[in-house]
PDB file with one MODEL, atoms N, CA, C and O in Angstrom:
MODEL        1
ATOM      1  N   MET A   1       0.700  -1.277   0.006  1.00  0.00           N
ATOM      2  CA  MET A   1      -0.014   0.039  -0.102  1.00  0.00           C
ATOM      3  C   MET A   1       0.794   1.371  -0.081  1.00  0.00           C
ATOM      4  O   MET A   1       0.617   2.431  -0.681  1.00  0.00           O
ATOM      5  N   GLN A   2       1.814   0.935   0.878  1.00  0.00           N
ATOM      6  CA  GLN A   2       2.645   2.663   0.968  1.00  0.00           C
ATOM      7  C   GLN A   2       3.379   2.900  -0.171  1.00  0.00           C
ATOM      8  O   GLN A   2       3.478   3.982  -0.749  1.00  0.00           O
ATOM      9  N   LEU A   3       4.082   1.464  -0.588  1.00  0.00           N
ATOM     10  CA  LEU A   3       4.934   1.710  -1.909  1.00  0.00           C
ATOM     11  C   LEU A   3       3.979   2.135  -3.262  1.00  0.00           C
ATOM     12  O   LEU A   3       4.381   2.833  -4.193  1.00  0.00           O
ATOM     13  N   SER A   4       2.911   1.668  -3.163  1.00  0.00           N
ATOM     14  CA  SER A   4       1.906   2.176  -4.694  1.00  0.00           C
ATOM     15  C   SER A   4       1.248   3.733  -4.346  1.00  0.00           C
ATOM     16  O   SER A   4       0.463   4.397  -5.022  1.00  0.00           O
ATOM     17  N   LEU A   5       1.791   3.999  -3.214  1.00  0.00           N
ATOM     18  CA  LEU A   5       0.933   5.423  -3.062  1.00  0.00           C
ATOM     19  C   LEU A   5       2.396   6.496  -3.332  1.00  0.00           C
ATOM     20  O   LEU A   5       2.352   7.663  -3.719  1.00  0.00           O
ATOM     21  N   CYS A   6       3.193   5.980  -3.117  1.00  0.00           N
ATOM     22  CA  CYS A   6       5.316   6.502  -3.176  1.00  0.00           C
ATOM     23  C   CYS A   6       5.103   6.500  -4.697  1.00  0.00           C
ATOM     24  O   CYS A   6       4.840   7.610  -5.161  1.00  0.00           O
ATOM     25  N   GLU A   7       5.155   5.597  -5.469  1.00  0.00           N
ATOM     26  CA  GLU A   7       4.878   5.110  -7.206  1.00  0.00           C
ATOM     27  C   GLU A   7       3.933   6.155  -7.624  1.00  0.00           C
ATOM     28  O   GLU A   7       4.154   6.863  -8.606  1.00  0.00           O
ATOM     29  N   SER A   8       2.747   6.274  -6.798  1.00  0.00           N
ATOM     30  CA  SER A   8       1.647   7.132  -7.618  1.00  0.00           C
ATOM     31  C   SER A   8       2.149   8.853  -7.387  1.00  0.00           C
ATOM     32  O   SER A   8       2.366   9.835  -8.097  1.00  0.00           O
ATOM     33  N   TYR A   9       2.165   8.521  -6.042  1.00  0.00           N
ATOM     34  CA  TYR A   9       2.822  10.859  -5.996  1.00  0.00           C
ATOM     35  C   TYR A   9       3.883  10.739  -6.125  1.00  0.00           C
ATOM     36  O   TYR A   9       4.317  11.072  -7.227  1.00  0.00           O
ATOM     37  N   CYS A  10       4.737  10.280  -5.234  1.00  0.00           N
ATOM     38  CA  CYS A  10       6.446  10.466  -5.565  1.00  0.00           C
ATOM     39  C   CYS A  10       7.241  10.694  -6.873  1.00  0.00           C
ATOM     40  O   CYS A  10       7.959  11.588  -7.321  1.00  0.00           O
ATOM     41  N   LEU A  11       6.654   9.107  -7.412  1.00  0.00           N
ATOM     42  CA  LEU A  11       7.587   8.981  -8.779  1.00  0.00           C
ATOM     43  C   LEU A  11       7.343  10.260  -9.831  1.00  0.00           C
ATOM     44  O   LEU A  11       8.348  10.810 -10.281  1.00  0.00           O
ATOM     45  N   PRO A  12       6.235  10.661 -10.163  1.00  0.00           N
ATOM     46  CA  PRO A  12       5.789  11.303 -10.959  1.00  0.00           C
ATOM     47  C   PRO A  12       6.698  13.200 -10.670  1.00  0.00           C
ATOM     48  O   PRO A  12       7.195  14.012 -11.449  1.00  0.00           O
ATOM     49  N   LEU A  13       6.517  13.167  -9.286  1.00  0.00           N
ATOM     50  CA  LEU A  13       7.313  14.011  -9.094  1.00  0.00           C
ATOM     51  C   LEU A  13       8.935  14.490  -9.331  1.00  0.00           C
ATOM     52  O   LEU A  13       9.488  15.558  -9.594  1.00  0.00           O
ATOM     53  N   LEU A  14       9.414  12.970  -9.066  1.00  0.00           N
ATOM     54  CA  LEU A  14      10.768  12.904  -9.302  1.00  0.00           C
ATOM     55  C   LEU A  14      11.283  12.734 -11.240  1.00  0.00           C
ATOM     56  O   LEU A  14      12.297  13.157 -11.793  1.00  0.00           O
ATOM     57  N   ALA A  15      10.276  12.070 -11.739  1.00  0.00           N
ATOM     58  CA  ALA A  15      10.379  11.963 -12.941  1.00  0.00           C
ATOM     59  C   ALA A  15       9.770  13.262 -13.687  1.00  0.00           C
ATOM     60  O   ALA A  15      10.016  13.407 -14.884  1.00  0.00           O
ATOM     61  N   PHE A  16       9.242  13.893 -13.228  1.00  0.00           N
ATOM     62  CA  PHE A  16       8.819  15.325 -13.951  1.00  0.00           C
ATOM     63  C   PHE A  16       9.830  15.828 -14.910  1.00  0.00           C
ATOM     64  O   PHE A  16      11.007  15.669 -14.587  1.00  0.00           O
ATOM     65  N   ALA A  17       9.582  16.371 -15.961  1.00  0.00           N
ATOM     66  CA  ALA A  17      10.160  16.882 -17.192  1.00  0.00           C
ATOM     67  C   ALA A  17      11.999  16.468 -17.085  1.00  0.00           C
ATOM     68  O   ALA A  17      12.973  17.215 -17.169  1.00  0.00           O
ATOM     69  N   ALA A  18      11.899  14.788 -16.843  1.00  0.00           N
ATOM     70  CA  ALA A  18      12.969  14.081 -17.138  1.00  0.00           C
ATOM     71  C   ALA A  18      13.150  14.128 -18.557  1.00  0.00           C
ATOM     72  O   ALA A  18      14.006  13.274 -18.788  1.00  0.00           O
ATOM     73  N   GLY A  19      12.910  14.500 -19.299  1.00  0.00           N
ATOM     74  CA  GLY A  19      12.943  14.019 -20.995  1.00  0.00           C
ATOM     75  C   GLY A  19      13.480  15.342 -21.573  1.00  0.00           C
ATOM     76  O   GLY A  19      14.228  15.521 -22.534  1.00  0.00           O
ATOM     77  N   ALA A  20      12.688  16.541 -20.430  1.00  0.00           N
ATOM     78  CA  ALA A  20      13.532  17.940 -20.944  1.00  0.00           C
ATOM     79  C   ALA A  20      14.398  18.399 -20.411  1.00  0.00           C
ATOM     80  O   ALA A  20      14.972  19.278 -21.055  1.00  0.00           O
ATOM     81  N   VAL A  21      14.777  18.182 -19.453  1.00  0.00           N
ATOM     82  CA  VAL A  21      16.214  18.378 -18.525  1.00  0.00           C
ATOM     83  C   VAL A  21      17.099  17.413 -18.440  1.00  0.00           C
ATOM     84  O   VAL A  21      16.946  16.244 -18.088  1.00  0.00           O
ATOM     85  N   SER A  22      18.207  18.081 -18.849  1.00  0.00           N
ATOM     86  CA  SER A  22      19.584  17.319 -19.043  1.00  0.00           C
ATOM     87  C   SER A  22      20.278  17.294 -17.004  1.00  0.00           C
ATOM     88  O   SER A  22      20.979  18.001 -16.280  1.00  0.00           O
ATOM     89  N   TYR A  23      19.658  16.279 -16.931  1.00  0.00           N
ATOM     90  CA  TYR A  23      20.904  15.995 -15.925  1.00  0.00           C
ATOM     91  C   TYR A  23      22.405  15.535 -15.948  1.00  0.00           C
ATOM     92  O   TYR A  23      22.804  14.779 -16.833  1.00  0.00           O
ATOM     93  N   ASN A  24      23.204  15.993 -14.984  1.00  0.00           N
ATOM     94  CA  ASN A  24      24.406  15.410 -14.315  1.00  0.00           C
ATOM     95  C   ASN A  24      24.547  13.933 -14.107  1.00  0.00           C
ATOM     96  O   ASN A  24      23.512  13.370 -13.750  1.00  0.00           O
ATOM     97  N   LYS A  25      25.415  13.329 -14.228  1.00  0.00           N
ATOM     98  CA  LYS A  25      25.056  11.909 -13.453  1.00  0.00           C
ATOM     99  C   LYS A  25      25.250  11.854 -12.069  1.00  0.00           C
ATOM    100  O   LYS A  25      24.831  10.855 -11.483  1.00  0.00           O
ATOM    101  N   ARG A  26      25.924  12.926 -11.302  1.00  0.00           N
ATOM    102  CA  ARG A  26      25.694  13.329  -9.699  1.00  0.00           C
ATOM    103  C   ARG A  26      24.359  13.460  -9.314  1.00  0.00           C
ATOM    104  O   ARG A  26      23.989  13.020  -8.226  1.00  0.00           O
ATOM    105  N   GLN A  27      23.347  14.196 -10.338  1.00  0.00           N
ATOM    106  CA  GLN A  27      22.301  14.564 -10.294  1.00  0.00           C
ATOM    107  C   GLN A  27      21.292  12.868 -10.074  1.00  0.00           C
ATOM    108  O   GLN A  27      20.689  12.473  -9.076  1.00  0.00           O
ATOM    109  N   VAL A  28      21.478  12.135 -11.577  1.00  0.00           N
ATOM    110  CA  VAL A  28      21.229  11.302 -11.255  1.00  0.00           C
ATOM    111  C   VAL A  28      21.256  10.263 -10.515  1.00  0.00           C
ATOM    112  O   VAL A  28      20.341   9.457 -10.681  1.00  0.00           O
ATOM    113  N   HIS A  29      22.309   9.966  -9.478  1.00  0.00           N
ATOM    114  CA  HIS A  29      22.764   8.933  -8.575  1.00  0.00           C
ATOM    115  C   HIS A  29      22.018   9.502  -7.622  1.00  0.00           C
ATOM    116  O   HIS A  29      21.293   8.770  -6.948  1.00  0.00           O
ATOM    117  N   ASP A  30      22.046  10.828  -7.395  1.00  0.00           N
ATOM    118  CA  ASP A  30      21.671  11.505  -6.017  1.00  0.00           C
ATOM    119  C   ASP A  30      19.556  11.065  -5.580  1.00  0.00           C
ATOM    120  O   ASP A  30      19.040  10.621  -4.555  1.00  0.00           O
ATOM    121  N   LEU A  31      18.925  11.495  -6.976  1.00  0.00           N
ATOM    122  CA  LEU A  31      17.367  11.059  -7.388  1.00  0.00           C
ATOM    123  C   LEU A  31      17.492   9.211  -7.094  1.00  0.00           C
ATOM    124  O   LEU A  31      16.501   8.525  -6.845  1.00  0.00           O
ATOM    125  N   ASN A  32      18.627   8.768  -7.172  1.00  0.00           N
ATOM    126  CA  ASN A  32      18.424   7.101  -7.629  1.00  0.00           C
ATOM    127  C   ASN A  32      18.476   6.805  -6.318  1.00  0.00           C
ATOM    128  O   ASN A  32      17.658   5.972  -5.929  1.00  0.00           O
ATOM    129  N   VAL A  33      19.322   7.329  -5.429  1.00  0.00           N
ATOM    130  CA  VAL A  33      19.894   6.695  -3.951  1.00  0.00           C
ATOM    131  C   VAL A  33      18.206   7.314  -3.100  1.00  0.00           C
ATOM    132  O   VAL A  33      17.588   6.472  -2.448  1.00  0.00           O
ATOM    133  N   ARG A  34      17.879   8.135  -3.157  1.00  0.00           N
ATOM    134  CA  ARG A  34      16.640   8.946  -2.510  1.00  0.00           C
ATOM    135  C   ARG A  34      15.346   7.736  -2.686  1.00  0.00           C
ATOM    136  O   ARG A  34      14.539   7.350  -1.840  1.00  0.00           O
ATOM    137  N   TRP A  35      15.520   7.312  -4.195  1.00  0.00           N
ATOM    138  CA  TRP A  35      14.421   6.536  -5.032  1.00  0.00           C
ATOM    139  C   TRP A  35      14.307   4.613  -3.948  1.00  0.00           C
ATOM    140  O   TRP A  35      13.566   3.631  -3.904  1.00  0.00           O
ATOM    141  N   LYS A  36      15.588   5.119  -3.300  1.00  0.00           N
ATOM    142  CA  LYS A  36      16.244   3.142  -3.140  1.00  0.00           C
ATOM    143  C   LYS A  36      15.623   3.810  -1.853  1.00  0.00           C
ATOM    144  O   LYS A  36      14.744   2.984  -1.606  1.00  0.00           O
ATOM    145  N   VAL A  37      15.525   4.692  -0.959  1.00  0.00           N
ATOM    146  CA  VAL A  37      15.710   5.126   0.160  1.00  0.00           C
ATOM    147  C   VAL A  37      13.993   4.718   0.698  1.00  0.00           C
ATOM    148  O   VAL A  37      13.561   4.060   1.644  1.00  0.00           O
ATOM    149  N   VAL A  38      13.340   5.467  -0.418  1.00  0.00           N
ATOM    150  CA  VAL A  38      11.554   5.140   0.207  1.00  0.00           C
ATOM    151  C   VAL A  38      11.604   3.186  -0.170  1.00  0.00           C
ATOM    152  O   VAL A  38      11.081   2.311   0.520  1.00  0.00           O
ATOM    153  N   TYR A  39      12.140   3.062  -1.035  1.00  0.00           N
ATOM    154  CA  TYR A  39      11.930   1.062  -0.462  1.00  0.00           C
ATOM    155  C   TYR A  39      12.348   0.647   0.587  1.00  0.00           C
ATOM    156  O   TYR A  39      11.635  -0.023   1.334  1.00  0.00           O
ATOM    157  N   GLY A  40      13.819   1.015   0.916  1.00  0.00           N
ATOM    158  CA  GLY A  40      14.007   0.802   2.172  1.00  0.00           C
ATOM    159  C   GLY A  40      13.005   0.874   3.373  1.00  0.00           C
ATOM    160  O   GLY A  40      12.665  -0.078   4.076  1.00  0.00           O
ATOM    161  N   THR A  41      12.547   2.320   3.495  1.00  0.00           N
ATOM    162  CA  THR A  41      12.143   2.796   4.167  1.00  0.00           C
ATOM    163  C   THR A  41      10.695   1.623   4.236  1.00  0.00           C
ATOM    164  O   THR A  41      10.718   0.724   5.077  1.00  0.00           O
ATOM    165  N   VAL A  42       9.799   1.729   3.515  1.00  0.00           N
ATOM    166  CA  VAL A  42       8.837   1.056   3.022  1.00  0.00           C
ATOM    167  C   VAL A  42       8.739  -0.805   3.782  1.00  0.00           C
ATOM    168  O   VAL A  42       7.857  -1.464   4.333  1.00  0.00           O
ATOM    169  N   PHE A  43       9.732  -0.964   3.514  1.00  0.00           N
ATOM    170  CA  PHE A  43      10.637  -2.670   3.769  1.00  0.00           C
ATOM    171  C   PHE A  43      10.982  -2.690   4.829  1.00  0.00           C
ATOM    172  O   PHE A  43      11.279  -3.836   5.166  1.00  0.00           O
ATOM    173  N   ASN A  44      11.168  -1.626   5.953  1.00  0.00           N
ATOM    174  CA  ASN A  44      12.121  -1.999   6.875  1.00  0.00           C
ATOM    175  C   ASN A  44      13.661  -2.513   6.940  1.00  0.00           C
ATOM    176  O   ASN A  44      14.211  -2.939   7.955  1.00  0.00           O
ATOM    177  N   PHE A  45      14.387  -2.357   5.335  1.00  0.00           N
ATOM    178  CA  PHE A  45      15.629  -2.698   5.503  1.00  0.00           C
ATOM    179  C   PHE A  45      16.392  -1.457   6.572  1.00  0.00           C
ATOM    180  O   PHE A  45      15.817  -0.445   6.973  1.00  0.00           O
ATOM    181  N   ASN A  46      17.331  -1.718   6.779  1.00  0.00           N
ATOM    182  CA  ASN A  46      18.677  -0.987   7.820  1.00  0.00           C
ATOM    183  C   ASN A  46      19.184  -0.171   6.825  1.00  0.00           C
ATOM    184  O   ASN A  46      18.835  -0.238   5.646  1.00  0.00           O
ATOM    185  N   ARG A  47      19.759   0.370   7.144  1.00  0.00           N
ATOM    186  CA  ARG A  47      20.629   1.961   6.429  1.00  0.00           C
ATOM    187  C   ARG A  47      21.682   1.147   5.354  1.00  0.00           C
ATOM    188  O   ARG A  47      21.825   1.573   4.208  1.00  0.00           O
ATOM    189  N   TRP A  48      22.534  -0.285   5.926  1.00  0.00           N
ATOM    190  CA  TRP A  48      24.026  -0.347   5.422  1.00  0.00           C
ATOM    191  C   TRP A  48      23.158  -1.707   4.807  1.00  0.00           C
ATOM    192  O   TRP A  48      23.952  -2.620   5.033  1.00  0.00           O
ATOM    193  N   GLU A  49      22.246  -2.175   4.311  1.00  0.00           N
ATOM    194  CA  GLU A  49      21.524  -2.889   3.475  1.00  0.00           C
ATOM    195  C   GLU A  49      20.950  -2.679   2.023  1.00  0.00           C
ATOM    196  O   GLU A  49      19.873  -2.152   1.749  1.00  0.00           O
ATOM    197  N   SER A  50      21.932  -3.223   1.096  1.00  0.00           N
ATOM    198  CA  SER A  50      21.103  -2.678  -0.370  1.00  0.00           C
ATOM    199  C   SER A  50      19.853  -3.665  -0.570  1.00  0.00           C
ATOM    200  O   SER A  50      19.586  -4.798  -0.169  1.00  0.00           O
ATOM    201  N   VAL A  51      19.027  -2.441  -1.605  1.00  0.00           N
ATOM    202  CA  VAL A  51      17.749  -2.403  -1.824  1.00  0.00           C
ATOM    203  C   VAL A  51      17.489  -3.258  -2.952  1.00  0.00           C
ATOM    204  O   VAL A  51      16.561  -4.036  -3.168  1.00  0.00           O
ATOM    205  N   LYS A  52      19.180  -2.745  -4.071  1.00  0.00           N
ATOM    206  CA  LYS A  52      19.008  -3.103  -5.150  1.00  0.00           C
ATOM    207  C   LYS A  52      18.231  -4.127  -6.060  1.00  0.00           C
ATOM    208  O   LYS A  52      17.613  -4.071  -7.122  1.00  0.00           O
ATOM    209  N   GLY A  53      18.646  -5.338  -4.891  1.00  0.00           N
ATOM    210  CA  GLY A  53      18.522  -6.820  -5.619  1.00  0.00           C
ATOM    211  C   GLY A  53      17.142  -6.908  -5.694  1.00  0.00           C
ATOM    212  O   GLY A  53      16.636  -7.126  -6.795  1.00  0.00           O
ATOM    213  N   PHE A  54      16.330  -6.753  -4.550  1.00  0.00           N
ATOM    214  CA  PHE A  54      15.223  -6.690  -3.730  1.00  0.00           C
ATOM    215  C   PHE A  54      14.371  -5.903  -4.732  1.00  0.00           C
ATOM    216  O   PHE A  54      13.535  -6.476  -5.429  1.00  0.00           O
ATOM    217  N   ILE A  55      14.598  -4.532  -4.798  1.00  0.00           N
ATOM    218  CA  ILE A  55      13.562  -3.584  -6.057  1.00  0.00           C
ATOM    219  C   ILE A  55      14.018  -5.154  -7.793  1.00  0.00           C
ATOM    220  O   ILE A  55      13.278  -6.128  -7.933  1.00  0.00           O
ATOM    221  N   ASN A  56      14.710  -5.022  -8.316  1.00  0.00           N
ATOM    222  CA  ASN A  56      14.857  -6.209  -9.070  1.00  0.00           C
ATOM    223  C   ASN A  56      14.021  -7.389  -9.442  1.00  0.00           C
ATOM    224  O   ASN A  56      13.605  -7.912 -10.475  1.00  0.00           O
ATOM    225  N   GLY A  57      13.931  -7.657  -7.654  1.00  0.00           N
ATOM    226  CA  GLY A  57      13.205  -8.717  -7.586  1.00  0.00           C
ATOM    227  C   GLY A  57      11.612  -8.891  -7.853  1.00  0.00           C
ATOM    228  O   GLY A  57      10.981  -9.814  -8.368  1.00  0.00           O
ATOM    229  N   LEU A  58      11.133  -7.421  -7.202  1.00  0.00           N
ATOM    230  CA  LEU A  58       9.612  -6.789  -7.311  1.00  0.00           C
ATOM    231  C   LEU A  58       9.906  -6.912  -8.822  1.00  0.00           C
ATOM    232  O   LEU A  58       8.770  -6.920  -9.294  1.00  0.00           O
ATOM    233  N   GLY A  59      10.591  -6.991  -9.642  1.00  0.00           N
ATOM    234  CA  GLY A  59      10.029  -6.534 -11.242  1.00  0.00           C
ATOM    235  C   GLY A  59       9.603  -5.108 -11.509  1.00  0.00           C
ATOM    236  O   GLY A  59       8.659  -4.752 -12.215  1.00  0.00           O
ATOM    237  N   LYS A  60      10.603  -4.208 -10.708  1.00  0.00           N
ATOM    238  CA  LYS A  60      10.134  -2.713 -10.375  1.00  0.00           C
ATOM    239  C   LYS A  60      12.130  -2.232 -10.894  1.00  0.00           C
ATOM    240  O   LYS A  60      13.205  -2.759 -10.607  1.00  0.00           O
ATOM    241  N   LEU A  61      11.780  -1.127 -11.659  1.00  0.00           N
ATOM    242  CA  LEU A  61      13.080  -0.561 -12.180  1.00  0.00           C
ATOM    243  C   LEU A  61      13.337   0.699 -11.429  1.00  0.00           C
ATOM    244  O   LEU A  61      12.500   1.481 -10.978  1.00  0.00           O
ATOM    245  N   SER A  62      15.124   0.791 -11.350  1.00  0.00           N
ATOM    246  CA  SER A  62      15.394   2.141 -10.909  1.00  0.00           C
ATOM    247  C   SER A  62      15.242   3.113 -11.268  1.00  0.00           C
ATOM    248  O   SER A  62      15.229   3.088 -12.498  1.00  0.00           O
ATOM    249  N   LEU A  63      15.028   4.579 -10.676  1.00  0.00           N
ATOM    250  CA  LEU A  63      14.612   5.386 -10.969  1.00  0.00           C
ATOM    251  C   LEU A  63      15.827   6.091 -11.894  1.00  0.00           C
ATOM    252  O   LEU A  63      15.761   7.232 -12.350  1.00  0.00           O
ATOM    253  N   GLU A  64      16.652   5.409 -12.024  1.00  0.00           N
ATOM    254  CA  GLU A  64      18.217   5.984 -12.995  1.00  0.00           C
ATOM    255  C   GLU A  64      17.501   5.315 -14.367  1.00  0.00           C
ATOM    256  O   GLU A  64      17.476   6.142 -15.278  1.00  0.00           O
ATOM    257  N   TYR A  65      16.929   4.048 -14.719  1.00  0.00           N
ATOM    258  CA  TYR A  65      16.382   3.715 -15.639  1.00  0.00           C
ATOM    259  C   TYR A  65      15.064   4.264 -16.054  1.00  0.00           C
ATOM    260  O   TYR A  65      14.743   4.481 -17.222  1.00  0.00           O
ATOM    261  N   ILE A  66      14.433   4.442 -15.155  1.00  0.00           N
ATOM    262  CA  ILE A  66      13.275   5.592 -15.530  1.00  0.00           C
ATOM    263  C   ILE A  66      13.447   6.866 -16.223  1.00  0.00           C
ATOM    264  O   ILE A  66      12.704   7.304 -17.101  1.00  0.00           O
ATOM    265  N   LEU A  67      14.682   7.522 -15.665  1.00  0.00           N
ATOM    266  CA  LEU A  67      14.686   8.891 -16.324  1.00  0.00           C
ATOM    267  C   LEU A  67      15.137   8.830 -17.794  1.00  0.00           C
ATOM    268  O   LEU A  67      15.313   9.796 -18.536  1.00  0.00           O
ATOM    269  N   LYS A  68      15.360   6.984 -18.207  1.00  0.00           N
ATOM    270  CA  LYS A  68      16.548   7.674 -19.330  1.00  0.00           C
ATOM    271  C   LYS A  68      14.642   7.046 -20.184  1.00  0.00           C
ATOM    272  O   LYS A  68      13.986   7.664 -21.023  1.00  0.00           O
ATOM    273  N   VAL A  69      14.397   6.072 -19.709  1.00  0.00           N
ATOM    274  CA  VAL A  69      12.690   5.742 -20.481  1.00  0.00           C
ATOM    275  C   VAL A  69      11.695   7.233 -20.438  1.00  0.00           C
ATOM    276  O   VAL A  69      10.719   7.433 -21.161  1.00  0.00           O
ATOM    277  N   HIS A  70      12.134   7.994 -19.598  1.00  0.00           N
ATOM    278  CA  HIS A  70      11.551   8.963 -19.819  1.00  0.00           C
ATOM    279  C   HIS A  70      11.972  10.700 -20.776  1.00  0.00           C
ATOM    280  O   HIS A  70      11.289  11.722 -20.844  1.00  0.00           O
ATOM    281  N   LYS A  71      13.661  10.312 -21.512  1.00  0.00           N
ATOM    282  CA  LYS A  71      14.004  11.082 -22.144  1.00  0.00           C
ATOM    283  C   LYS A  71      13.775  10.428 -22.993  1.00  0.00           C
ATOM    284  O   LYS A  71      13.051  11.079 -23.747  1.00  0.00           O
ATOM    285  N   VAL A  72      14.040   8.955 -23.590  1.00  0.00           N
ATOM    286  CA  VAL A  72      13.452   8.355 -24.691  1.00  0.00           C
ATOM    287  C   VAL A  72      12.518   8.960 -25.093  1.00  0.00           C
ATOM    288  O   VAL A  72      12.517   9.721 -26.061  1.00  0.00           O
ATOM    289  N   LYS A  73      11.361   8.615 -24.198  1.00  0.00           N
ATOM    290  CA  LYS A  73       9.929   9.092 -24.905  1.00  0.00           C
ATOM    291  C   LYS A  73       9.809  10.503 -25.389  1.00  0.00           C
ATOM    292  O   LYS A  73       9.093  10.747 -26.360  1.00  0.00           O
ATOM    293  N   PHE A  74      10.542  11.550 -24.700  1.00  0.00           N
ATOM    294  CA  PHE A  74      10.343  12.931 -25.086  1.00  0.00           C
ATOM    295  C   PHE A  74      11.117  13.024 -25.976  1.00  0.00           C
ATOM    296  O   PHE A  74      10.712  13.931 -26.703  1.00  0.00           O
ATOM    297  N   LEU A  75      12.359  12.446 -26.501  1.00  0.00           N
ATOM    298  CA  LEU A  75      12.683  12.603 -27.908  1.00  0.00           C
ATOM    299  C   LEU A  75      12.126  12.083 -29.229  1.00  0.00           C
ATOM    300  O   LEU A  75      12.472  12.643 -30.269  1.00  0.00           O
ATOM    301  N   PHE A  76      11.119  10.842 -29.262  1.00  0.00           N
ATOM    302  CA  PHE A  76      10.802  10.772 -29.944  1.00  0.00           C
ATOM    303  C   PHE A  76       9.382  11.161 -29.975  1.00  0.00           C
ATOM    304  O   PHE A  76       8.733  11.216 -31.020  1.00  0.00           O
ATOM    305  N   SER A  77       8.973  11.395 -28.953  1.00  0.00           N
ATOM    306  CA  SER A  77       7.448  12.472 -29.089  1.00  0.00           C
ATOM    307  C   SER A  77       8.267  14.057 -29.889  1.00  0.00           C
ATOM    308  O   SER A  77       7.602  14.874 -30.526  1.00  0.00           O
ATOM    309  N   SER A  78       9.432  14.154 -29.708  1.00  0.00           N
ATOM    310  CA  SER A  78       9.457  15.785 -30.043  1.00  0.00           C
ATOM    311  C   SER A  78       9.727  15.354 -31.832  1.00  0.00           C
ATOM    312  O   SER A  78       9.184  15.909 -32.787  1.00  0.00           O
ATOM    313  N   VAL A  79      10.616  14.334 -31.873  1.00  0.00           N
ATOM    314  CA  VAL A  79      10.883  14.119 -33.610  1.00  0.00           C
ATOM    315  C   VAL A  79       9.267  13.434 -34.333  1.00  0.00           C
ATOM    316  O   VAL A  79       8.999  13.360 -35.532  1.00  0.00           O
ATOM    317  N   ALA A  80       8.575  13.095 -33.407  1.00  0.00           N
ATOM    318  CA  ALA A  80       7.340  12.501 -34.265  1.00  0.00           C
ATOM    319  C   ALA A  80       6.276  14.050 -34.418  1.00  0.00           C
ATOM    320  O   ALA A  80       5.096  13.864 -34.718  1.00  0.00           O
ATOM    321  N   TRP A  81       6.745  15.444 -34.208  1.00  0.00           N
ATOM    322  CA  TRP A  81       6.177  16.519 -34.344  1.00  0.00           C
ATOM    323  C   TRP A  81       6.456  17.242 -35.900  1.00  0.00           C
ATOM    324  O   TRP A  81       5.741  17.865 -36.685  1.00  0.00           O
ATOM    325  N   CYS A  82       7.946  16.788 -35.891  1.00  0.00           N
ATOM    326  CA  CYS A  82       8.629  17.220 -37.265  1.00  0.00           C
ATOM    327  C   CYS A  82       8.036  17.013 -38.762  1.00  0.00           C
ATOM    328  O   CYS A  82       8.678  17.398 -39.739  1.00  0.00           O
TER     329      CYS A  82
ENDMDL
END
């Protein structure tokens, strides 16, 4: 329940304008870390435990990959207008 709320309300805010904005590697990394903290908090992981494998096991994407998908979708939609 908490995860679906975070995915419904927080994820769109983190990914908003991701296609149009150029994030540097550090910014993408920082956003991805924050998104992993959401999973760690919802599922009661300790700070030192990695949630990367857990996220993949759930069939979810990392925020880094989600931002790349938004970028590609934005680029293809802008090409369609030409």
